[in-house]
C-alpha positions in Angstrom: 185.7 -7.3 120.4 183.1 -7.0 117.6 183.7 -3.3 117.3 187.4 -3.7 117.2 187.1 -6.3 114.4 184.7 -4.0 112.6 187.1 -1.1 112.8 189.8 -3.4 111.5 187.7 -4.5 108.6 186.9 -0.9 107.5 190.6 -0.3 107.1 191.2 -3.7 105.4 188.8 -2.4 102.8 190.7 1.0 102.7 194.0 -0.7 102.0 192.9 -3.3 99.5 192.7 -1.2 96.3 196.2 0.3 96.7 198.2 -2.6 95.2 195.8 -2.8 92.3 196.2 0.9 91.2 199.4 0.2 89.2 197.8 -2.6 87.3 194.7 -0.5 86.7 196.9 2.3 85.4 198.7 -0.2 83.0 195.4 -1.7 81.8 193.4 1.4 81.4 196.2 3.9 80.5 195.4 6.9 82.7 198.0 9.5 84.0 199.5 9.6 87.5 197.3 12.5 88.6 194.2 10.3 88.0 195.8 7.5 90.0 196.2 9.9 93.0 192.7 11.2 92.4 191.4 7.6 92.7 193.2 7.3 96.0 192.3 10.8 97.2 188.6 10.5 96.3 188.4 8.2 99.3 190.1 10.7 101.5 188.2 13.8 100.3 184.8 12.3 100.7 185.9 11.0 104.1 186.6 14.6 105.1 183.2 15.7 103.9 181.5 13.0 105.9 183.4 14.0 109.0 182.5 17.7 108.5 178.8 16.8 108.2 178.1 13.8 110.3 181.3 13.4 112.4 179.6 14.4 115.6 176.1 13.0 114.8 176.5 9.9 117.0 177.0 12.1 120.0 173.3 13.1 119.6 171.5 10.1 118.0 173.5 7.3 119.3 176.4 5.2 118.0 174.6 2.2 116.6 172.3 4.0 114.0 175.2 5.9 112.6 177.3 2.8 112.3 174.5 0.8 110.6 174.0 3.5 108.0 177.8 3.7 107.4 178.0 0.0 106.8 175.2 0.1 104.3 177.1 2.7 102.2 180.3 0.6 102.6 178.6 -2.4 101.1 177.5 -0.3 98.1 181.0 0.9 97.6 182.4 -2.7 97.6 179.9 -3.7 95.0 180.8 -0.7 92.8 184.5 -1.6 93.0 183.7 -5.3 92.4 182.1 -4.6 89.0 184.3 -1.6 88.0 185.4 -1.6 84.3 187.2 1.7 84.2 188.9 4.2 86.5 185.7 6.4 86.7 184.0 3.5 88.5 186.9 3.1 90.8 186.8 6.8 91.7 183.1 6.5 92.3 183.5 3.4 94.5 186.3 5.0 96.5 184.2 8.1 97.0 181.4 6.1 98.4 183.8 4.2 100.6 185.2 7.5 101.9 181.7 8.6 102.9 181.1 5.3 104.7 184.5 5.3 106.5 184.3 9.0 107.4 180.8 8.4 108.9 182.0 5.5 111.0 185.6 6.4 112.0 184.9 9.1 114.6 182.0 7.1 115.9 184.0 3.9 116.3 186.8 5.8 117.9 184.5 7.3 120.5 182.7 4.0 121.0 186.0 2.1 121.6 187.0 4.7 124.1 183.7 4.4 125.9 183.8 0.6 125.9 187.4 0.5 127.3 188.0 -0.4 130.9 188.2 2.6 133.3 191.5 1.2 134.6 193.0 1.3 131.0 191.5 4.4 129.3 194.2 4.5 126.6 193.1 1.1 125.3 190.5 2.6 123.0 192.9 4.9 121.1 195.5 2.1 120.9 192.9 -0.3 119.4 191.9 2.4 116.9 195.5 3.0 115.9 196.2 -0.7 115.6 193.1 -1.4 113.6 193.8 1.5 111.2 197.4 0.4 110.4 196.9 -3.4 110.8 193.8 -3.2 108.6 195.4 -1.3 105.8 198.4 -3.6 105.8 196.3 -6.7 105.8 194.1 -5.4 103.0 197.1 -4.4 100.8 198.8 -7.8 101.4 195.6 -9.7 100.7 194.9 -7.8 97.4 198.6 -8.1 96.4 198.7 -11.9 96.9 195.5 -12.3 94.8 196.9 -9.9 92.1 200.0 -12.1 92.0 198.0 -15.2 91.4 194.9 -14.0 89.5 194.3 -12.1 86.3 191.4 -10.1 87.7 191.6 -10.1 91.5 189.2 -7.2 92.1 185.9 -9.1 92.1 187.2 -11.7 94.6 188.6 -9.0 96.9 185.6 -6.7 97.0 182.9 -9.4 97.2 184.6 -10.9 100.2 184.7 -7.5 101.9 181.0 -6.8 101.0 180.1 -10.0 102.8 182.1 -9.0 105.8 180.2 -5.7 106.2 176.9 -7.5 105.9 178.0 -9.5 109.0 179.1 -6.2 110.5 175.6 -4.8 110.5 174.5 -7.8 112.5 177.3 -7.2 115.0 176.2 -3.6 115.4 172.7 -4.6 116.3 174.0 -6.9 119.0 176.2 -4.3 120.6 174.9 -2.2 123.5 174.5 1.5 122.9 177.2 3.5 124.7 175.7 7.0 124.6 172.2 8.5 125.2 170.3 10.5 122.7 170.3 14.2 123.3 168.9 17.3 121.4 171.0 19.1 118.8 171.3 16.4 116.0 170.1 18.7 113.2 172.5 21.5 114.3 175.4 19.0 114.4 174.9 18.4 110.6 176.0 21.9 109.7 179.5 21.5 108.2 182.1 22.4 110.9 185.1 21.1 112.7 184.8 22.0 116.3 187.7 21.4 118.7 186.8 22.3 122.3 188.4 25.6 123.5 190.3 24.0 126.3 191.9 21.4 123.9 193.1 23.8 121.1 196.6 24.5 122.3 197.4 20.8 122.6 195.5 20.1 119.4 197.7 22.3 117.2 200.8 20.6 118.6 199.5 17.2 117.4 198.6 18.4 113.9 202.1 18.2 112.4 202.7 14.8 113.9 199.6 13.2 112.3 200.3 15.2 109.1 203.7 13.5 108.8 202.1 10.1 109.4 199.4 10.5 106.8 201.6 12.1 104.2 203.8 9.0 104.5 200.9 6.6 104.3 199.3 8.3 101.3 202.5 8.2 99.3 203.0 4.5 100.1 199.4 3.7 99.2 199.2 5.6 96.0 202.4 6.4 94.1 205.0 4.0 95.6 203.7 0.8 93.9 204.0 2.5 90.5 207.5 3.9 91.4 208.6 0.3 92.3 207.2 -1.2 89.1 208.8 1.4 86.9 212.2 1.8 88.7 213.1 -1.3 90.7 214.4 -4.4 89.0 212.3 -7.5 89.9 209.4 -5.5 91.4 205.8 -6.8 90.9 202.3 -6.1 92.3 203.3 -8.2 95.3 206.4 -6.0 96.0 204.2 -2.9 96.2 201.7 -4.7 98.5 204.6 -5.9 100.6 205.9 -2.4 101.1 202.4 -1.2 102.2 202.0 -4.2 104.4 205.4 -3.6 106.0 204.6 0.0 106.7 201.2 -0.6 108.2 202.0 -4.0 109.8 205.1 -2.7 111.6 203.2 0.3 112.7 200.4 -1.8 114.1 202.8 -4.0 116.1 204.8 -1.0 117.4 201.6 0.7 118.7 201.1 -2.0 121.3 204.3 -1.6 123.5 203.9 2.2 123.1 201.3 2.0 125.9 204.1 1.8 128.4 205.7 5.1 127.3 204.4 8.7 127.7 202.3 9.9 124.8 204.5 12.9 124.0 207.7 10.7 124.1 206.1 8.2 121.8 205.0 10.9 119.3 208.5 12.4 119.2 210.1 9.0 118.7 207.7 8.3 115.9 208.6 11.5 114.1 212.3 10.6 114.3 211.6 7.2 112.7 209.5 8.8 110.0 212.4 11.1 109.2 214.8 8.1 109.0 212.5 6.0 107.0 211.9 8.6 104.4 215.6 9.3 104.1 216.2 5.6 103.5 213.4 5.5 100.9 214.9 8.4 99.0 218.2 6.5 99.0 216.4 3.4 97.7 214.8 5.4 94.9 218.2 6.8 93.9 219.9 3.4 94.0 216.8 1.6 92.4 217.1 -0.9 95.3 214.0 -3.0 96.1 215.6 -4.3 99.3 216.4 -0.9 100.7 212.8 0.2 99.8 211.5 -2.6 102.0 213.8 -1.6 104.8 212.5 2.0 104.4 209.0 0.7 104.7 209.8 -1.1 107.9 211.5 1.9 109.5 208.8 4.2 108.3 206.2 1.8 109.8 207.8 2.0 113.2 207.5 5.8 113.0 203.9 5.5 111.6 202.9 3.3 114.6 204.6 5.3 117.3 203.6 8.7 116.0 200.0 7.7 115.3 199.6 6.0 118.7 201.2 8.9 120.6 199.1 11.5 118.7 195.8 9.7 119.3 196.6 9.2 123.0 197.2 12.9 123.3 193.9 13.5 121.6 192.1 11.1 123.9 193.6 12.9 126.9 192.6 16.4 125.7 189.1 15.4 124.6 186.3 16.4 127.1 184.2 13.4 128.0 181.0 14.7 126.5 182.6 15.9 123.2 184.9 13.0 122.3 183.4 12.4 118.8 183.8 16.1 117.9 187.4 16.2 119.1 188.3 13.0 117.2 186.6 14.5 114.1 188.9 17.4 114.3 192.1 15.3 114.4 190.8 13.0 111.7 190.1 16.1 109.6 193.8 17.1 109.9 194.8 13.5 109.0 192.8 13.5 105.8 193.8 16.9 104.6 197.5 15.8 105.0 196.6 12.5 103.3 195.0 14.0 100.3 196.2 17.4 99.3 199.9 16.7 99.1 199.6 13.5 97.2 197.2 15.0 94.6 199.8 17.8 94.1 202.4 15.0 93.7 200.3 13.3 91.1 200.3 16.4 88.9 204.0 16.9 89.6 204.8 13.3 88.5 203.2 13.9 85.1 205.4 16.9 84.6 208.7 15.9 86.1 208.5 12.1 86.5 207.9 9.8 89.5 211.5 9.8 90.6 211.9 13.6 90.9 208.4 13.8 92.5 209.5 11.2 95.1 212.5 13.4 96.1 210.4 16.5 96.5 207.6 14.7 98.4 210.1 12.9 100.7 211.8 16.2 101.7 208.4 17.7 102.5 207.6 14.7 104.8 210.9 15.1 106.6 210.2 18.8 107.1 206.7 18.2 108.5 208.0 15.4 110.8 210.7 17.7 112.2 208.0 20.3 112.9 206.0 17.6 114.7 208.9 16.6 116.9 209.7 20.2 117.8 206.1 21.0 118.6 206.0 18.1 121.2 209.4 19.2 122.6 208.2 22.7 123.4 206.9 23.2 126.9 203.1 23.0 127.0 201.1 25.9 128.4 197.4 25.6 129.0 197.2 21.8 128.5 193.7 20.9 129.1 192.3 18.7 131.8 189.5 16.4 130.6 186.1 17.6 131.6 184.4 15.2 134.0 181.6 13.1 132.5 178.7 14.4 134.6 175.7 12.2 134.5 172.3 12.5 136.1 171.4 9.9 138.8 170.4 6.6 137.3 171.8 7.5 133.8 173.9 4.7 132.3 
């Protein structure tokens, strides 16, 4: 339970700054590409952390890696708490990305290992729920405070810093789930390693998670500004509500998806992402706040189903002794899709405007989601069978 709450808190912190970006842009007068850079600094440094230390916990143990990650996360919250310009925000988000990237693959593997043998999919579902539910909760919390306070940042980030101090205590009280083994230094060489027997299935999952994270990055970076500039009656709270609907609906939908096959869930999620983005583009065209919120809910269903299905597919393809490495590979795909397209969109927005950029970006998401659905519909050849977790007598 403590690890699930910790995973949730990491993504509460990830979602909290998003509703504040539009106000920061208005107060500090920086262009849209800098706004997307502030968002993407988190994603890019997360990728770097995964490249370098994503598999470290397979060798030195889960608890030491998590404790270090939480220390960096606390530093990030303090930087964001006292930020007075966008440069400090970018620095804080970069530190936060390093912390989250270090912890995410480790927590995913740990939750899988702590799950009941009778319900092996519980770990991936908790990870998916915590990711989406945490981002939605963080956005809504920050949006509510922004709606009622002139300077909500210090309150938001000081509360989160205190939460992660408690998280370090929880980590020390949690039993270790993997034994130390040689190879830690070699694991620090930047790489993304997907086990050979998992690669065919892995590449079929990539467009699914890409559509999910392209959608999420747009909602969490540019959409609040689009709403403030284009929709009558929109406010900081409206942007936060859209993010919370996307992530919250996704979190709720990930729970019943346990009853459906993973591939079916992933395909259904792609279809909802296509529909949600089509509704969102209609809302932008009509300048309709209500339709935008409907689009957030429909996209959220797709977000939850596709993310849940994809992570269950990854858990099934991951050899037991290399789970953190396999999760690192899929998270790498997530974060590339969550950063590169939205940075390009930020530059495009400064040249063509947010409305035109939204149309182009939305069509791109629809194309990727179609590719994801088609990839899962194609017959699978060479689907891997998880490697048995071979342990020596007496090893726990």
